[in-house]
C-alpha positions as CSV (number, residue, x, y, z in Angstrom):
1,M,-198.2,52.9,11.7
2,T,-194.6,53.1,10.5
3,C,-193.7,51.2,7.3
4,P,-191.9,48.0,8.4
5,T,-189.3,48.8,5.7
6,S,-188.4,52.3,7.3
7,P,-184.8,52.7,7.3
8,L,-185.0,54.1,10.8
9,L,-187.0,51.3,12.2
10,D,-184.6,48.8,10.6
11,Q,-181.7,50.6,12.2
12,A,-183.7,50.4,15.5
13,Q,-184.3,46.7,15.2
14,A,-180.6,45.8,14.7
15,R,-179.6,47.9,17.5
16,W,-182.3,46.4,19.8
17,T,-181.2,42.8,18.7
18,A,-177.5,43.4,19.3
19,L,-178.2,45.3,22.6
20,G,-180.4,42.3,23.8
21,T,-177.8,39.8,22.8
22,A,-175.0,41.5,24.7
23,T,-177.3,42.6,27.9
24,P,-180.1,40.2,28.4
25,D,-181.2,41.9,31.5
26,L,-182.2,44.8,29.4
27,A,-185.0,42.8,27.6
28,P,-187.9,44.3,29.6
29,A,-186.7,47.8,28.9
30,I,-186.1,47.0,25.2
31,A,-189.6,45.6,25.0
32,L,-191.1,48.8,26.2
33,Q,-188.8,51.0,24.0
34,R,-190.0,49.4,21.1
35,A,-193.6,50.6,21.2
36,L,-192.4,54.2,22.1
37,V,-189.6,54.5,19.6
38,N,-191.7,52.9,16.8
39,R,-194.4,55.5,17.7
40,T,-191.8,58.4,17.7
41,I,-190.7,57.4,14.3
42,D,-194.4,57.4,13.0
43,T,-195.3,60.8,14.7
44,V,-192.2,62.7,13.4
45,D,-193.2,61.5,9.9
46,R,-196.7,62.5,10.3
47,L,-195.7,65.9,11.9
48,Q,-193.2,66.7,8.9
49,Q,-196.3,66.2,6.4
50,L,-198.5,68.8,8.1
51,D,-199.2,72.1,6.3
52,K,-199.0,74.3,9.2
53,P,-195.7,74.3,11.2
54,V,-195.8,74.1,14.9
55,L,-193.6,77.0,15.3
56,N,-192.7,80.2,13.2
57,L,-189.7,82.0,14.1
58,E,-187.8,84.6,12.1
59,P,-184.0,83.9,12.2
60,G,-183.0,87.3,13.4
61,L,-185.2,86.9,16.5
62,A,-183.9,83.5,17.0
63,A,-180.3,84.9,17.0
64,T,-181.3,87.7,19.4
65,K,-182.6,85.1,21.9
66,L,-179.5,83.0,21.6
67,R,-177.5,86.0,22.4
68,A,-179.6,86.9,25.4
69,S,-179.1,83.2,26.4
70,T,-182.7,82.3,25.9
71,P,-183.7,79.2,24.1
72,V,-185.4,80.1,20.9
73,M,-188.6,78.1,21.5
74,R,-189.2,79.5,24.8
75,G,-192.1,81.7,25.1
76,E,-193.1,81.5,21.4
77,V,-196.7,81.1,20.0
78,L,-197.2,77.3,19.2
79,E,-199.6,75.6,17.0
80,L,-199.5,72.1,18.4
81,P,-201.6,69.5,16.6
82,V,-203.5,68.3,19.7
83,D,-205.7,65.9,17.7
84,L,-202.5,64.3,16.7
85,L,-200.5,64.4,20.0
86,G,-203.2,64.0,22.6
87,P,-203.9,60.5,21.9
88,L,-200.3,59.7,22.3
89,V,-200.3,60.6,26.0
90,F,-203.1,58.1,26.6
91,Q,-201.1,55.4,24.8
92,A,-197.8,56.3,26.5
93,C,-199.8,55.7,29.8
94,D,-200.7,52.3,28.4
95,D,-197.3,51.4,27.4
96,L,-195.8,52.5,30.8
97,A,-198.3,50.7,32.7
98,S,-197.5,47.4,30.9
99,G,-193.9,48.2,30.9
100,G,-193.5,48.1,34.7
101,A,-195.3,51.2,36.2
102,G,-198.4,49.2,36.5
103,E,-201.2,50.8,38.7
104,V,-199.2,54.1,39.0
105,A,-199.7,54.7,35.2
106,Q,-203.0,53.4,35.0
107,R,-204.1,56.0,37.6
108,V,-202.7,58.7,35.4
109,R,-204.5,57.2,32.5
110,N,-207.6,57.2,34.4
111,C,-207.2,60.8,35.4
112,L,-206.8,61.7,31.8
113,D,-209.8,59.7,30.7
114,A,-212.0,61.5,33.4
115,G,-211.0,64.8,31.7
116,R,-209.6,66.3,34.8
117,I,-206.4,67.6,33.0
118,D,-206.7,69.5,29.7
119,I,-204.6,67.6,27.3
120,S,-203.9,70.9,25.1
121,S,-202.4,72.8,28.2
122,L,-200.5,69.6,29.4
123,L,-198.8,69.3,25.9
124,T,-198.1,73.1,25.9
125,A,-196.6,72.7,29.5
126,S,-194.4,69.8,28.5
127,F,-193.3,71.6,25.3
128,E,-192.2,74.7,27.3
129,R,-190.5,72.5,29.9
130,N,-192.8,73.7,32.7
131,Q,-192.2,70.7,35.0
132,A,-193.5,72.7,38.1
133,A,-196.9,73.3,36.4
134,I,-197.2,69.6,35.6
135,R,-196.0,68.6,39.1
136,V,-198.6,70.9,40.8
137,K,-201.5,69.6,38.8
138,A,-200.5,65.9,39.3
139,T,-200.1,66.4,43.1
140,H,-203.5,67.9,43.1
141,E,-205.0,65.1,41.4
142,G,-203.3,62.5,43.5
143,I,-201.3,60.9,40.7
144,A,-197.8,60.3,40.1
145,P,-195.9,63.6,38.8
146,D,-193.2,61.9,37.1
147,V,-195.4,59.5,35.1
148,L,-197.6,62.3,34.0
149,W,-194.5,64.4,33.1
150,L,-193.0,61.4,31.2
151,A,-196.2,60.5,29.3
152,A,-196.5,64.1,28.2
153,E,-192.9,64.4,27.2
154,L,-193.0,61.1,25.1
155,A,-196.1,62.5,23.2
156,V,-195.0,66.1,22.6
157,G,-191.3,65.3,22.1
158,P,-191.6,64.8,18.3
159,A,-193.4,68.1,17.9
160,A,-190.3,69.8,19.8
161,H,-187.9,68.0,17.4
162,V,-189.8,69.0,14.3
163,A,-190.3,72.5,15.6
164,Q,-186.4,73.0,16.2
165,Q,-185.7,71.8,12.8
166,T,-187.8,74.5,11.1
167,V,-185.5,76.9,13.1
168,F,-182.1,75.2,12.7
169,A,-182.5,73.0,9.8
170,P,-185.0,74.4,7.5
171,R,-185.9,72.4,4.4
172,G,-184.3,73.7,1.2
173,E,-182.9,76.7,2.8
174,Q,-179.5,77.9,3.9
175,L,-179.2,78.7,7.7
176,A,-178.8,82.6,8.1
177,S,-175.3,83.5,9.1
178,T,-176.4,85.3,12.0
179,L,-178.1,82.4,13.6
180,T,-175.2,80.1,12.7
181,G,-173.0,82.4,14.4
182,A,-175.2,82.7,17.6
183,L,-175.7,79.1,17.8
184,D,-171.9,78.4,17.5
185,A,-171.3,80.9,20.3
186,W,-173.9,79.4,22.8
187,P,-172.1,79.0,26.1
188,H,-174.5,76.9,27.9
189,G,-175.0,73.4,28.8
190,Y,-178.8,73.5,28.4
191,C,-180.3,73.3,25.0
192,P,-180.5,76.5,22.8
193,A,-183.9,75.3,21.2
194,C,-186.0,74.2,24.1
195,G,-183.9,74.6,27.6
196,S,-183.4,71.0,28.4
197,W,-180.3,69.4,29.5
198,P,-178.5,66.9,27.0
199,A,-179.1,63.1,27.1
200,F,-175.5,62.6,26.5
201,A,-172.6,64.2,24.6
202,E,-171.4,62.6,21.1
203,D,-167.8,62.7,20.5
204,L,-167.3,62.5,16.5
205,D,-163.8,63.1,15.0
206,A,-162.3,64.9,18.0
207,V,-165.3,67.2,18.3
208,S,-167.9,67.0,20.9
209,F,-171.6,67.8,20.5
210,L,-174.3,67.7,23.1
211,R,-177.6,66.1,22.2
212,C,-180.9,67.4,23.8
213,S,-182.8,64.9,25.8
214,F,-186.0,66.4,24.7
215,C,-185.9,68.0,21.1
216,G,-182.7,66.1,19.8
217,L,-181.1,69.3,18.8
218,Q,-177.3,68.9,18.3
219,W,-174.9,71.9,19.5
220,H,-171.2,72.1,19.9
221,L,-169.8,71.8,23.3
222,N,-167.5,75.0,23.1
223,F,-166.5,75.0,26.8
224,A,-164.1,72.9,28.9
225,G,-166.0,73.2,32.3
226,C,-169.1,71.2,33.6
227,T,-171.9,71.1,31.3
228,Y,-174.3,71.9,34.1
229,C,-172.8,74.1,36.7
230,G,-170.1,75.6,34.4
231,N,-167.3,74.8,37.2
232,D,-163.6,74.8,36.1
233,P,-162.3,71.7,34.3
234,A,-160.2,70.8,37.5
235,Q,-163.5,69.8,39.1
236,L,-164.0,67.2,36.4
237,S,-163.0,63.5,36.0
238,S,-163.8,60.5,34.0
239,A,-164.9,57.2,34.7
240,S,-165.5,54.2,32.3
241,I,-166.5,50.7,32.5
242,A,-163.3,49.2,31.1
243,T,-159.9,50.4,30.4
244,G,-159.9,51.6,26.7
245,S,-163.7,51.8,26.4
246,P,-164.6,54.7,24.0
247,H,-167.6,55.5,26.3
248,R,-167.1,57.4,29.6
249,A,-169.0,59.3,32.2
250,Q,-167.8,62.9,32.9
251,L,-168.2,63.5,36.7
252,C,-168.2,66.9,38.4
253,R,-167.3,67.2,42.0
254,G,-168.7,70.7,42.1
255,C,-172.4,70.0,41.5
256,G,-172.4,66.2,41.9
257,A,-173.7,65.6,38.2
258,Y,-172.5,63.5,35.4
259,L,-172.6,63.6,31.6
260,K,-172.3,60.6,29.5
261,R,-169.8,60.9,26.5
262,L,-170.3,58.4,23.8
263,T,-167.7,58.1,20.9
264,V,-169.7,57.8,17.6
265,T,-169.2,57.6,13.8
266,S,-172.1,59.6,13.1
267,P,-174.8,61.6,14.7
268,T,-177.6,59.4,16.2
269,P,-180.9,60.2,14.6
270,F,-183.4,61.9,17.0
271,E,-185.6,59.1,17.0
272,L,-183.1,56.6,18.1
273,L,-181.6,58.6,20.9
274,P,-183.4,56.8,23.4
275,I,-181.8,53.5,22.2
276,E,-178.3,54.9,22.6
277,D,-179.3,56.2,26.1
278,L,-180.6,52.6,27.1
279,A,-177.2,51.1,25.6
280,S,-175.1,53.3,27.7
281,T,-177.1,52.4,31.0
282,D,-174.0,50.8,32.5
283,L,-172.4,54.5,32.7
284,D,-175.6,55.5,34.5
285,I,-175.0,52.7,37.0
286,L,-171.3,53.7,37.4
287,A,-171.9,57.2,38.0
288,A,-174.7,56.4,40.5
289,E,-172.4,54.0,42.3
290,Q,-170.0,56.8,42.9
291,G,-172.7,59.2,44.0
292,F,-173.4,61.3,41.1
293,G,-176.8,62.0,39.4
294,R,-178.5,63.8,36.7
295,P,-179.8,67.4,37.7
296,S,-183.3,68.6,37.4
297,L,-184.2,70.9,34.5
298,P,-182.6,74.1,34.6
299,D,-184.6,77.0,36.2
300,L,-184.9,79.7,33.4
301,D,-187.7,81.5,35.3
302,G,-191.1,82.4,33.5
303,P,-194.8,82.2,34.2
304,E,-196.2,79.2,35.8
305,R,-199.2,78.0,33.8
306,Y,-201.0,75.1,35.4
307,P,-202.5,72.4,33.2
308,C,-206.1,71.9,34.2
309,E,-209.5,71.2,33.0
310,N,-210.8,74.7,32.5
311,V,-207.8,75.8,30.1
312,K,-209.1,75.8,26.6
313,S,-207.0,75.1,23.5
314,T,-206.3,78.3,21.3
315,R,-206.8,76.2,18.1
């Protein structure tokens, strides 16, 4: 397990303490999040020590994909460490069951225990953001699609984070200028690494960055329109909890979606993104009260590969 003196864990504990004091109603959510975040910190550390990377992608090819508006990890050959990540799906189900999902999450766990869903293909489908495949399989098995999706996402998210780092933050190497230029010119609101929508935007020193809700990539927000639909800035408005608050929700009248914009003094570490998402729950409530919501994953097309019992791991 994660060392108790881990700087990230210490930072998380301090944040949870402050958040619990300021908002006692979040205590159950914080209790659940402690287990999930602790596991994420530990998993990222273990993944970074593996000899074989999850993803090998040449910078020139990554730049070509970005210029074609294709997330760089999409469609690539993966080396997911199933032995490491697989048990995390089961543990996530247990945490969700004890954290409020109860029998719904337990039924998902029972289905996995029975071997009716191949864990390797489930992890791959989640990594590839193939929500349709997971939803179809869950419906076929009579279990909750959203719980199965979330359990798989919690398990494989750390691998997605480590994989995007091998592309955009290689250890001891300078990022190729062609890749840097292509990333800086990325004109979309979905993640250039995995294709997910951002969890929120971070405003740092008058510069805005989007933070991926899945792999944690940070990329520059270089357009003024709606993050989701690209509508003109005239369609956008802002709402905040209190006058002068540094955090706000950006609302789009065109597509009905919202984006949280948080003012920060430094980028939030990937492992702690869920904490800041939880800490800004008041903005989610505010946006929902005004009729705005978060959109489903962007439809980037592609083959539908269904995770099922007869799909075998390539490893």
